[in-house]
C-alpha positions as semicolon CSV with decimal commas, in nm:
position;residue;x (nm);y (nm);z (nm)
1;T;18,072;-10,922;-15,692
2;F;18,459;-10,913;-15,645
3;N;18,421;-10,563;-15,501
4;S;18,154;-10,680;-15,271
5;F;18,368;-10,962;-15,165
6;L;18,677;-10,718;-15,097
7;V;18,445;-10,486;-14,892
8;L;18,325;-10,788;-14,688
9;V;18,667;-10,907;-14,624
10;F;18,775;-10,519;-14,532
11;F;18,476;-10,514;-14,261
12;Y;18,528;-10,839;-14,109
13;Y;18,919;-10,826;-14,060
14;L;18,972;-10,451;-14,031
15;L;18,693;-10,313;-13,835
16;P;18,663;-10,388;-13,463
17;E;18,329;-10,555;-13,332
18;T;18,126;-10,284;-13,158
19;K;17,827;-10,496;-13,033
20;G;17,776;-10,435;-12,643
21;R;18,038;-10,150;-12,632
22;S;17,944;-9,789;-12,537
23;L;18,017;-9,501;-12,770
24;E;18,265;-9,398;-12,497
25;D;18,457;-9,722;-12,500
26;M;18,482;-9,700;-12,893
27;S;18,594;-9,340;-12,872
28;V;18,883;-9,453;-12,642
29;Y;18,962;-9,761;-12,860
30;F;18,996;-9,539;-13,147
31;A;19,186;-9,260;-12,964
32;E;19,448;-9,542;-12,851
33;I;19,476;-9,669;-13,222
34;T;19,516;-9,315;-13,375
35;G;19,732;-9,162;-13,081
36;D;19,481;-8,901;-12,996
37;H;19,594;-8,793;-12,637
38;S;19,316;-8,532;-12,614
39;I;19,054;-8,788;-12,581
40;L;19,259;-9,016;-12,377
41;D;19,347;-8,712;-12,137
42;A;18,974;-8,624;-12,102
43;E;18,870;-8,982;-12,038
44;A;19,140;-9,029;-11,766
45;R;19,019;-8,688;-11,599
46;I;18,670;-8,809;-11,619
47;V;18,756;-9,141;-11,437
48;R;18,976;-8,980;-11,169
49;E;18,684;-8,734;-11,095
50;R;18,418;-9,019;-11,081
51;E;18,659;-9,200;-10,863
52;A;18,704;-8,905;-10,641
53;I;18,329;-8,858;-10,609
54;E;18,283;-9,224;-10,499
55;Y;18,522;-9,218;-10,251
56;A;18,397;-8,881;-10,100
57;Q;18,038;-9,044;-10,072
58;R;18,191;-9,347;-9,917
59;T;18,383;-9,169;-9,658
60;A;18,148;-8,867;-9,578
61;P;17,983;-8,872;-9,233
62;R;17,635;-8,977;-9,232
63;F;17,390;-8,751;-9,072
64;E;17,049;-8,890;-8,997
65;Q;16,756;-8,676;-8,939
66;P;16,643;-8,725;-8,542
67;R;16,330;-8,946;-8,532
68;P;16,034;-8,749;-8,331
69;R;16,048;-8,992;-8,033
70;D;16,416;-8,870;-7,987
71;L;16,362;-8,497;-7,971
72;P;16,236;-8,323;-7,663
73;R;15,879;-8,236;-7,632
74;E;15,958;-7,872;-7,694
75;Q;16,122;-7,933;-8,012
76;L;15,849;-8,152;-8,182
77;P;15,629;-7,999;-8,474
78;D;15,307;-7,840;-8,351
79;A;15,025;-8,059;-8,442
80;T;14,749;-7,797;-8,434
81;V;14,575;-7,684;-8,725
82;S;14,586;-7,287;-8,785
83;G;14,380;-7,081;-9,017
84;T;14,025;-7,120;-9,142
85;M;13,856;-7,366;-9,337
86;A;13,635;-7,255;-9,610
């Protein structure tokens, strides 16, 4: 029982709470503790790429398809049916 108590104390005080955290968050957490810069650099690169994509999406010009009533009659799609019906 004493060993079980020691294990309980170890888990309670020395291991972080992971409830509600993603695996990526835990990878970064342990990388910060151990000083593993490869994971930290990769995470920083992913964050920069994600921010660049979001910025590009926010600042990109919006092109809307013209509505049929805005098109001249010559550019409207042909509504006639062609071919044979079997």
